C-alpha positions as CSV (number, residue, x, y, z in Angstrom):
1,M,179.3,114.2,106.4
2,S,176.6,111.8,107.8
3,F,173.0,112.6,108.9
4,R,174.1,111.9,112.6
5,E,177.3,114.2,112.3
6,S,175.1,116.9,110.7
7,A,172.4,116.7,113.3
8,A,175.1,116.7,116.1
9,D,176.2,120.1,115.0
10,M,172.5,121.4,115.1
11,R,172.1,120.5,118.7
12,D,172.0,123.6,120.1
13,E,169.5,124.9,117.4
14,L,167.4,121.7,118.0
15,V,167.4,122.3,122.0
16,R,166.2,125.9,121.5
17,L,163.4,125.0,119.4
18,R,162.1,122.2,121.7
19,H,162.6,124.4,124.6
20,A,160.6,127.2,123.0
21,L,157.7,124.6,122.2
22,H,157.9,123.3,125.5
23,R,157.3,126.7,127.2
24,E,154.4,127.5,125.4
25,P,152.2,124.1,124.8
26,E,148.9,124.3,123.1
27,L,146.0,122.1,123.0
28,G,143.8,120.2,120.4
29,L,143.6,121.4,116.7
30,D,144.3,125.2,117.0
31,L,148.0,125.7,117.7
32,P,148.9,129.0,116.0
33,R,152.0,129.9,118.2
34,T,153.3,126.3,117.7
35,Q,152.5,126.5,113.8
36,E,154.4,129.9,113.9
37,K,157.4,128.3,115.5
38,V,157.5,125.6,112.8
39,L,157.2,128.0,110.0
40,E,160.0,130.0,111.3
41,A,162.1,127.0,111.9
42,I,161.7,125.7,108.3
43,S,161.9,128.9,106.6
44,G,164.4,129.5,103.9
45,L,164.3,125.7,103.0
46,P,163.3,124.7,99.5
47,L,159.8,123.6,100.6
48,E,156.4,123.8,99.3
49,V,154.3,124.7,102.2
50,R,150.6,124.3,102.9
51,L,148.7,125.1,105.9
52,G,145.6,123.2,107.1
53,E,142.1,124.8,106.9
54,R,140.4,123.1,109.8
55,L,143.6,122.9,111.9
56,S,146.9,124.4,112.5
57,S,148.7,121.9,110.5
58,V,152.1,122.3,108.3
59,T,152.3,120.3,105.3
60,A,155.8,120.6,103.7
61,V,157.0,119.1,100.6
62,L,160.7,118.7,99.6
63,R,161.3,117.5,95.9
64,G,164.6,116.0,95.2
65,A,166.7,117.0,92.1
66,R,165.8,113.8,90.5
67,P,162.3,111.9,90.2
68,G,161.2,109.4,92.3
69,P,159.0,108.0,94.8
70,T,157.5,110.0,97.9
71,V,158.0,109.2,101.5
72,L,156.2,110.8,104.5
73,L,157.6,111.7,107.7
74,R,155.2,112.6,110.6
75,G,155.6,114.6,113.8
76,D,152.6,115.5,116.1
77,M,152.5,118.8,117.8
78,D,149.9,119.2,120.4
79,A,150.3,119.1,124.4
80,L,147.9,117.7,127.1
81,P,145.8,119.6,129.8
82,V,148.4,118.4,132.5
83,S,149.8,120.8,134.9
84,E,153.5,120.0,135.1
85,R,155.7,119.3,138.2
86,G,159.3,118.1,138.7
87,G,162.8,119.3,137.9
88,A,163.0,119.6,134.2
89,A,165.5,121.8,132.8
90,V,162.7,123.7,130.9
91,T,159.1,123.7,132.0
92,S,155.6,124.9,130.8
93,Q,155.1,128.6,131.2
94,L,151.1,127.9,130.8
95,E,149.1,126.8,133.9
96,G,147.5,123.4,133.2
97,R,149.1,122.7,130.0
98,M,152.3,120.7,129.3
99,H,153.9,118.7,126.6
100,A,153.9,115.5,128.9
101,C,154.0,113.2,125.7
102,G,157.0,114.6,124.0
103,H,155.4,116.1,121.1
104,D,157.5,118.9,121.2
105,L,160.5,116.7,120.8
106,H,158.8,115.1,117.7
107,T,158.2,118.4,116.0
108,T,161.7,119.5,116.7
109,M,163.0,116.4,115.2
110,L,161.0,116.5,112.2
111,A,162.2,120.2,111.5
112,G,165.7,119.2,111.9
113,A,165.1,116.1,109.4
114,A,164.0,119.1,106.8
115,H,167.0,120.8,107.2
116,L,169.1,117.6,107.0
117,L,167.2,116.3,103.8
118,A,167.1,119.7,102.2
119,A,170.9,120.2,102.5
120,G,171.2,116.8,100.4
121,R,168.2,117.7,97.9
122,D,170.6,117.3,94.9
123,R,171.2,113.8,95.7
124,L,167.5,113.0,96.6
125,A,165.7,110.9,93.9
126,G,162.0,111.7,95.0
127,N,160.0,113.6,97.3
128,V,159.5,113.8,101.1
129,V,156.2,115.0,102.7
130,F,156.9,116.6,106.3
131,M,153.6,116.2,108.0
132,F,153.3,118.6,111.2
133,Q,150.0,117.5,113.0
134,P,148.0,119.0,115.6
135,G,145.4,117.2,117.5
136,E,147.0,113.7,118.1
137,E,145.8,113.6,121.7
138,G,142.1,112.5,121.0
139,Y,141.1,115.0,118.2
140,G,141.9,112.9,115.3
141,G,144.2,115.5,113.5
142,A,145.7,113.0,111.3
143,K,142.4,112.1,109.6
144,I,141.7,115.7,109.1
145,M,145.0,116.2,107.3
146,I,144.4,113.0,105.4
147,D,141.1,114.5,104.4
148,E,142.6,117.9,103.3
149,G,145.1,116.0,101.0
150,T,148.4,115.6,102.9
151,L,149.0,112.1,101.7
152,D,148.5,113.7,98.1
153,A,150.7,116.6,98.7
154,A,153.5,115.6,96.4
155,G,151.2,114.8,93.5
156,E,151.1,111.0,94.6
157,R,150.9,108.8,97.4
158,P,153.7,107.9,99.6
159,V,155.3,104.6,99.2
160,A,156.0,104.6,102.9
161,A,155.4,106.5,106.1
162,Y,157.3,107.0,109.3
163,A,156.7,108.3,112.7
164,L,159.0,108.5,115.8
165,H,157.6,108.8,119.2
166,V,159.8,109.3,122.4
167,V,159.0,107.6,125.6
168,S,160.1,109.0,129.0
169,S,160.3,105.6,130.6
170,M,160.5,101.9,129.9
171,L,163.3,102.2,127.3
172,P,166.8,103.2,127.8
173,Q,167.7,106.5,126.3
174,G,168.4,106.2,122.5
175,M,166.9,102.7,122.2
176,F,164.9,102.3,118.9
177,Y,161.8,100.0,119.5
178,T,159.3,98.7,116.9
179,R,157.6,95.6,115.5
180,G,155.7,94.3,112.6
181,G,152.0,94.0,112.8
182,P,149.9,95.8,115.4
183,M,152.1,98.4,117.2
184,M,149.3,100.5,119.2
185,S,145.8,99.5,120.0
186,A,142.5,100.8,118.9
187,V,140.7,102.8,121.2
188,D,136.7,103.3,121.6
189,D,134.9,105.2,124.2
190,M,131.3,104.1,125.7
191,I,129.2,106.2,128.0
192,V,126.4,104.3,129.6
193,T,123.4,106.1,131.4
194,V,121.3,103.8,133.5
195,R,117.8,105.5,134.2
196,G,115.3,103.9,136.8
197,V,113.0,105.5,139.5
198,G,114.3,107.3,142.7
199,G,112.9,106.5,146.1
200,H,113.8,105.9,149.8
201,G,117.0,103.8,150.7
202,S,114.8,102.0,153.1
203,A,112.1,100.7,150.6
204,P,114.0,99.9,147.4
205,H,111.1,97.6,146.1
206,R,109.1,101.0,145.7
207,A,111.8,102.4,143.4
208,K,113.9,101.1,140.3
209,D,117.4,101.2,141.6
210,P,119.9,101.9,138.7
211,I,123.3,101.3,140.8
212,P,123.3,97.6,141.2
213,A,122.2,97.1,137.6
214,A,125.0,99.5,136.5
215,C,127.7,97.6,139.0
216,E,126.3,94.5,137.2
217,M,127.1,96.0,133.7
218,V,130.6,96.8,134.9
219,T,131.5,93.3,136.0
220,A,129.8,91.7,133.0
221,L,131.8,93.8,130.7
222,Q,134.9,92.0,132.3
223,T,133.5,88.7,131.8
224,M,132.7,89.6,128.0
225,V,136.3,90.3,127.5
226,T,137.4,86.8,129.0
227,R,134.5,84.9,127.4
228,G,133.7,86.6,124.2
229,F,137.1,87.3,122.8
230,D,140.0,85.2,121.8
231,V,142.6,85.3,124.7
232,F,145.4,85.6,121.8
233,D,143.5,88.6,120.2
234,P,143.2,90.6,123.6
235,V,140.8,93.1,124.6
236,V,141.1,95.8,127.5
237,V,138.1,97.2,128.9
238,T,138.5,99.8,131.6
239,V,135.5,101.6,133.5
240,G,137.3,104.7,134.6
241,S,134.4,107.0,135.8
242,F,131.3,106.0,137.9
243,H,128.8,108.2,139.2
244,S,125.6,108.0,140.9
245,G,123.5,109.5,143.9
246,T,124.0,112.1,146.4
247,V,123.4,110.5,150.1
248,N,123.2,107.2,151.4
249,N,119.4,107.1,152.0
250,V,118.3,108.0,148.7
251,I,117.9,105.9,145.8
252,P,119.1,108.0,142.7
253,E,117.1,108.1,139.4
254,E,120.3,107.3,137.3
255,A,123.8,106.2,137.4
256,R,126.5,107.1,134.8
257,F,129.7,105.2,134.0
258,E,132.3,105.9,131.1
259,V,134.7,103.2,129.4
260,T,137.8,102.9,127.5
261,I,137.9,99.9,125.4
262,R,141.1,98.9,123.5
263,S,141.9,96.3,121.0
264,F,144.6,95.0,118.8
265,S,143.1,93.6,115.5
266,R,140.5,95.1,113.2
267,A,138.2,92.1,113.7
268,A,138.2,92.7,117.5
269,H,137.5,96.3,117.1
270,E,134.7,95.7,114.7
271,R,132.7,93.4,117.1
272,L,133.2,95.3,120.3
273,Q,130.6,98.0,119.7
274,E,127.8,95.6,119.0
275,R,128.6,93.1,121.9
276,A,129.3,95.8,124.5
277,V,126.0,97.9,123.7
278,A,123.8,94.7,123.6
279,L,125.5,93.6,126.9
280,V,124.5,96.7,129.0
281,K,121.2,97.2,127.3
282,G,120.3,93.6,128.0
283,I,121.1,93.9,131.6
284,G,119.2,97.2,131.9
285,A,116.0,95.3,130.3
286,A,116.5,92.5,132.7
287,H,116.0,95.0,135.5
288,G,113.3,97.1,134.0
289,L,115.6,100.1,133.6
290,D,116.1,102.0,130.4
291,V,119.7,102.3,129.4
292,E,121.2,104.9,126.9
293,T,124.8,104.1,125.3
294,E,127.0,106.7,123.5
295,Y,129.5,104.7,121.6
296,R,132.4,106.7,120.2
297,V,134.7,104.9,117.7
298,N,138.0,106.6,118.0
299,Y,141.4,105.7,116.5
300,P,142.0,102.3,114.7
301,V,144.7,99.8,115.3
302,T,148.0,101.1,114.6
303,V,149.3,98.4,112.3
304,N,153.1,98.5,111.0
305,S,153.8,96.9,107.6
306,D,156.2,94.0,108.2
307,A,158.5,95.3,105.3
308,E,158.6,98.8,106.8
309,A,159.3,97.5,110.3
310,D,162.2,95.3,109.1
311,F,163.4,98.3,107.0
312,V,163.6,100.5,110.4
313,A,165.3,97.5,112.2
314,G,167.9,97.3,109.4
315,A,168.6,101.1,109.1
316,V,169.0,101.2,113.1
317,R,171.4,98.5,113.3
318,E,173.7,99.9,110.4
319,V,173.6,103.5,111.5
320,Y,173.6,103.1,115.4
321,G,174.5,99.4,116.1
322,E,172.8,96.4,117.1
323,E,172.5,97.2,120.6
324,R,170.3,100.3,119.9
325,F,167.5,98.4,118.5
326,R,164.9,96.2,120.3
327,R,162.0,94.3,118.5
328,A,158.8,94.9,120.5
329,P,157.4,91.7,121.6
330,H,153.9,92.8,121.8
331,P,152.1,96.2,120.9
332,F,151.7,98.9,123.2
333,T,148.3,99.6,124.9
334,G,148.1,103.0,124.3
335,S,146.7,104.3,120.8
336,E,147.6,106.6,118.1
337,D,145.9,108.5,115.1
338,F,149.1,107.7,112.9
339,S,146.9,104.5,112.4
340,Y,144.9,106.5,109.7
341,V,148.1,107.0,108.0
342,C,149.1,103.2,108.4
343,D,145.5,102.2,107.2
344,Q,146.4,103.9,103.6
345,V,150.3,103.7,103.3
346,P,152.8,101.0,104.4
347,S,154.2,102.6,107.5
348,A,156.2,102.0,110.5
349,F,155.5,103.7,113.9
350,V,158.7,103.6,116.0
351,A,159.4,104.3,119.6
352,L,162.5,106.1,120.9
353,G,163.7,106.1,124.4
354,A,164.2,109.3,125.8
355,C,164.8,108.6,129.4
356,L,167.2,110.5,131.5
357,T,170.5,108.7,131.6
358,D,170.7,109.0,135.2
359,A,167.0,107.7,135.8
360,D,165.8,104.2,135.8
361,P,163.7,103.5,132.8
362,E,161.4,101.1,134.9
363,K,160.8,103.7,137.5
364,A,160.8,107.0,135.6
365,A,157.3,108.7,135.2
366,Y,155.8,107.6,131.7
367,N,154.4,109.7,129.1
368,H,151.4,111.7,130.2
369,A,152.5,112.1,133.6
370,P,152.9,115.5,135.3
371,D,156.5,114.7,136.1
372,A,157.5,113.1,132.9
373,V,160.8,114.3,131.7
374,F,162.4,113.8,128.3
375,D,166.3,114.3,127.6
376,D,167.1,116.8,124.9
377,A,170.0,114.4,124.3
378,V,167.8,112.3,121.9
379,L,167.0,115.2,119.6
380,P,169.9,114.8,117.1
381,D,169.6,111.0,116.7
382,G,165.8,111.5,116.2
383,A,166.2,114.3,113.6
384,A,169.0,112.2,111.9
385,F,167.1,109.1,111.7
386,Y,163.9,110.7,110.2
387,A,166.2,111.8,107.6
388,E,168.0,108.4,107.2
389,L,164.8,106.7,107.0
390,A,163.6,109.0,104.0
391,A,167.0,108.9,102.3
392,R,167.4,105.2,102.3
393,R,163.8,104.6,101.1
394,L,164.6,107.0,98.2
395,G,167.8,105.3,97.4
396,L,170.3,107.5,99.2
397,S,172.0,106.4,102.1
398,A,174.0,108.8,104.4
399,V,175.7,106.7,107.1
């Protein structure tokens, strides 16, 4: 029986697990109830299980009956601080929390893959590491798990690693989508505080107004993108928060804005901090103002191995058919901490369309939206494909 057929038989169990996770979403690195559900889902399987120390992670190793290399499969588990709305079949029971990015599907698919691969353990030549990861949404959970030894859990580094990520729009249901090279952007944050001297709005010459200088910084950052970086190596700079002042006739003492900065190559990522900080400080100095910057380097670029992306494409075409695969023409502008795994192991990060069949993918609410909806129908295919990738990489095909 193929992985697809076996996963189809597991559909009801997969849906139950996904719904249980969706009803009780947890945030950040501390996911005790989610961890408990994962442990229950994989209990009884021939796995070596290790729990995280600084986070509620689960690392499980399946050792094949014969020696061979190691493959890693990753599923993230955390939710978002979003209040759910919409007409989904199952909704969050916790106000202000929602699995708005589909991580409940990833966790369920990975647990399903553990069952599928454990059932064929006697035919596996090598090991599979199942990486159930908290804290993807800005907490760097992948890096913490790597620091705690997840990549070495089987005794040797994996020869390949794979992650699936569902999307609630953009792609038709069941479409697999990936590319070699950059797949997701790097992301950094910058907080800029411009300090001047307050005064009366009628006499700005007697004060040092931080607002015009801060506005100049915002526009100059956009010019930096178009004049300081190669148009074929794009950079995205967005000021999403700007605060200053209280009333219209008072010049405030300070202005503060926050920036998200995204890039698609290691070279651009490395240059951005120096260029952006020097720019805002230079403008502040020209106006006689003090400028304080807090620059946080967050996730690096998620770079797929060309060979592993081609391997994924071949597997999709053979198992599901040519019509189920689409090669991404360019990277996603979102970011992922699976990038830390990609930096150390040849990897492929793969998107899977989970849009409702009766919805228009171009109009459906996207991931992170309070009305984003993911279709349970993709759960068996996701579980089967996780298993298929590991089995094929270890020399076993179960088409």
